[in-house]
C-alpha positions in Angstrom: 263.5 117.5 338.1 263.4 117.0 334.4 266.6 115.8 332.7 266.2 118.9 330.4 266.9 122.4 331.4 264.5 125.1 330.0 267.5 126.2 327.7 268.1 122.9 326.4 264.1 122.5 325.8 264.1 125.8 323.9 267.0 124.6 321.6 265.0 121.7 320.7 262.1 123.9 319.4 261.0 125.5 316.3 258.8 128.4 315.3 255.3 128.4 313.7 253.9 131.4 312.5 250.3 131.7 313.6 248.0 134.4 312.2 250.9 135.6 310.2 252.6 137.8 312.8 252.5 135.6 315.9 255.3 133.2 316.8 254.4 129.8 318.3 257.3 127.8 320.0 256.8 124.0 319.5 258.9 120.9 319.8 258.6 118.2 317.2 260.6 115.2 317.7 260.6 111.5 316.9 259.1 109.2 314.4 255.8 107.1 314.5 252.2 107.9 315.3 251.7 111.6 316.0 251.3 112.4 319.7 250.1 116.0 320.5 251.0 117.1 324.0 248.9 120.1 325.1 250.0 121.7 328.4 248.1 123.5 331.1 247.9 127.1 332.9 250.1 128.7 333.8 253.0 126.6 332.8 254.2 125.5 329.2 255.4 122.5 327.0 258.4 122.3 329.3 256.2 120.2 331.5 256.2 117.3 329.1 260.1 117.2 329.4 259.7 115.1 332.3 258.0 112.2 330.3 259.5 113.1 326.9 262.1 110.1 327.0 259.1 107.7 327.7 257.8 107.7 324.1 260.4 106.8 321.8 258.2 105.2 319.2 256.0 108.3 318.7 256.2 111.5 316.9 255.8 114.0 319.8 254.5 117.5 318.9 254.3 119.9 322.0 253.5 123.5 321.3 253.4 126.4 323.6 250.0 127.8 323.3 249.6 131.4 322.7 250.5 133.4 325.8 252.5 130.7 327.4 256.1 129.6 327.7 258.5 130.7 324.8 255.5 131.7 322.4 254.5 135.4 321.9 252.4 137.0 324.7 250.7 139.9 323.2 249.0 142.2 325.7 246.0 143.2 323.4 244.8 139.7 322.4 241.6 137.9 322.7 242.8 134.7 324.3 240.1 131.9 324.0 240.0 128.1 323.9 238.5 128.2 320.5 241.7 130.4 319.3 244.2 127.9 320.9 242.2 125.0 319.2 242.7 127.0 315.9 246.4 127.1 316.6 246.8 123.4 317.1 244.8 122.6 314.1 247.0 125.1 312.0 250.3 123.8 313.4 249.3 120.3 312.5 248.2 121.3 309.1 251.5 122.9 308.3 253.2 119.8 309.6 251.1 117.6 307.4 249.8 115.6 310.3 246.5 113.9 309.4 245.9 111.6 312.4 247.0 112.2 315.9 246.6 111.2 319.6 246.3 113.7 322.4 247.8 113.9 325.9 246.6 116.9 327.7 246.6 118.6 331.0 244.6 121.3 332.7 243.9 124.2 330.2 245.1 121.8 327.5 242.2 119.5 328.6 239.9 122.1 327.6 241.7 122.9 324.3 241.4 119.0 323.8 237.7 119.2 324.5 237.2 121.8 321.9 239.0 119.8 319.4 237.0 116.6 320.2 233.7 118.8 319.9 234.8 119.9 316.5 235.4 116.4 315.2 232.2 114.9 317.0 230.0 117.9 315.6 231.4 117.1 312.1 230.0 113.6 312.4 226.6 114.8 314.0 226.1 117.8 311.8 222.7 116.8 310.4 221.1 115.6 313.4 218.2 117.6 314.7 218.7 119.7 317.7 222.5 120.2 317.2 222.4 123.5 315.5 222.4 125.6 318.8 225.4 123.8 320.1 227.3 124.4 317.0 226.4 128.2 317.0 227.2 128.7 320.7 230.9 128.9 320.0 232.4 132.4 319.3 235.1 131.7 316.8 235.1 128.1 315.7 237.3 127.8 312.6 234.9 125.4 310.4 237.6 124.6 307.8 237.7 121.4 306.1 240.7 120.2 307.9 241.4 116.6 307.7 243.2 116.0 310.7 241.5 113.4 312.9 241.8 112.6 316.6 242.4 108.9 317.4 242.4 108.9 321.1 242.7 111.3 324.1 244.3 110.9 327.4 243.4 113.6 330.0 245.6 114.4 333.0 244.2 116.6 335.9 242.0 119.4 334.6 238.5 120.9 334.8 236.5 118.7 332.4 233.3 119.8 334.2 233.0 123.4 335.4 230.4 122.3 338.1 233.0 120.5 340.2 236.1 122.5 339.3 237.5 124.1 342.5 239.5 127.2 341.5 242.2 128.4 343.8 241.7 131.8 345.5 244.3 133.5 343.3 242.3 132.3 340.3 239.2 133.8 341.6 240.9 137.1 341.9 242.3 136.9 338.4 239.1 136.4 336.8 237.3 139.2 338.9 237.3 142.9 337.9 240.5 143.0 340.1 242.3 140.8 337.7 244.6 143.4 335.9 245.8 144.7 339.3 246.2 141.2 340.8 248.2 140.2 337.6 250.6 143.1 338.4 250.9 142.2 342.1 251.9 138.7 341.6 255.6 138.0 342.4 257.8 135.0 342.6 257.1 134.3 346.3 253.3 134.4 345.9 253.5 132.3 342.8 255.6 129.6 344.5 253.5 129.4 347.5 250.1 129.1 345.5 251.7 126.7 343.0 253.1 124.4 345.4 249.8 123.9 347.2 248.3 122.0 344.3 250.9 119.2 344.3 250.8 116.0 346.4 252.1 116.4 349.8 255.2 114.5 349.2 255.7 115.3 345.6 256.0 119.1 345.8 258.5 120.8 343.4 262.0 121.6 344.4 263.3 125.2 344.6 265.1 124.5 341.4 261.9 123.4 339.6 259.9 126.3 341.0 262.5 128.8 339.6 262.3 127.1 336.2 258.4 127.2 336.2 258.5 131.1 337.2 261.3 131.9 334.7 259.1 130.3 331.8 255.9 132.2 333.0 257.9 135.5 333.4 259.4 134.9 329.9 258.3 138.1 327.8 256.3 139.4 330.8 253.8 136.6 330.9 252.4 137.1 334.4 251.0 140.5 333.1 248.5 138.7 331.0 247.3 136.1 333.6 244.0 137.8 333.9 243.3 137.5 330.2 244.5 133.8 330.0 242.3 132.9 332.9 239.1 133.8 331.0 238.9 130.0 330.1 237.2 129.4 333.5 234.2 131.4 332.3 234.4 129.8 328.9 234.1 126.3 330.6 230.7 127.4 332.0 229.5 129.1 328.7 230.5 126.1 326.5 229.8 123.4 329.0 227.5 121.5 326.8 229.6 121.8 323.7 232.6 120.5 325.6 230.9 117.9 327.7 228.6 116.2 325.2 231.5 114.8 323.3 233.1 113.3 326.5 229.8 111.4 327.2 229.0 110.3 323.6 232.4 110.3 321.9 233.5 107.2 319.9 237.1 108.4 320.4 238.9 106.3 323.1 239.5 108.3 326.2 241.5 107.5 329.3 241.7 109.8 332.5 245.1 109.6 334.5 244.3 111.5 337.7 246.3 112.6 340.6 243.6 112.3 343.5 245.4 114.7 345.9 244.9 117.7 343.6 242.6 120.2 345.4 241.5 121.8 342.1 240.6 118.8 339.8 241.6 115.7 341.7 239.6 112.5 342.8 236.3 114.5 342.8 236.6 115.5 339.0 237.6 112.0 338.3 234.6 110.6 340.1 232.3 113.0 338.4 233.6 111.7 335.1 232.7 108.2 336.2 229.2 109.2 337.0 228.5 110.8 333.6 230.5 108.6 331.1 229.6 105.0 330.4 232.6 102.6 330.8 235.0 105.1 332.1 238.6 104.5 331.9 240.2 106.1 335.0 243.6 105.4 336.6 244.6 107.0 339.8 248.2 107.9 340.9 248.2 107.7 344.7 249.7 110.5 346.4 249.9 112.7 343.3 248.4 116.2 343.0 247.7 118.4 340.0 250.8 117.8 337.9 251.1 114.1 337.3 253.6 114.4 334.6 256.2 116.2 336.8 255.2 114.4 340.0 255.3 110.8 338.9 256.6 110.7 335.3 257.1 107.0 335.3 253.4 106.3 336.3 252.2 108.5 333.6 254.4 106.9 330.9 253.3 103.5 332.2 249.7 104.1 332.1 249.6 105.9 329.0 251.4 103.3 327.1 249.0 100.6 328.6 246.1 102.7 327.3 247.6 102.9 323.7 248.3 99.0 323.7 244.7 98.5 324.5 243.3 100.3 321.5 
């Protein structure tokens, strides 16, 4: 279990006003190079509390994305990866962060891919044939923000839609039945489905499950599950935009993967190996979809090793 409770994590946080009226929770702590930690679906920045102590020489910035954790969860809101990326960029601009590293997980991987795509396209803007991939995004905020990504580390996530294996509940949520399914999800169903994506020996305790559920339930978050899950369709729609920068990026990238994950485990990392020249992949044996909570020491060790190699 994390050394921090959800309440103590909340006490660390601050509020960023996004789009003037939306409150975004974030934790900003430490000094040194900026490390932006982007969480996954359906959890929150609290996931990072498990490894928070492992980066004393970094300025750690961990927001709850819109619709997650302690951030606002409006019912009538167009949740999109592009909008979440705008949120990250706006937050960093407000904090006067000009250069940063990313550690991302799950849904956060896709947000990081969008941020990488923006940076990559700025460098490729005048190349023939790129115009289509710039125009295929629905709400890219192409302001002249100066923040620059220095490195990215991906934990388990759907980097490639063709090998992503969504759970049955995710398929239901993204179907026309999604609004009904959101209303029918209860704690027991959540705990069963959620536990199945962990490693066989590293499943969350009942106390951890309660904390994850409480954070999801905060401000009736379960009721917007079917809106948040739309990112699965976006991954298909914007595949070229989000995959090309992985293949051609000059930004250093490492993948730390829990191979026991049925959604984006070893099969996802091996697909990355096939497509990317000189891939940097580390496996955490026996670990599933949440490496940062299942094996926090391993994530810390391999992330710091990655940073020392740059």
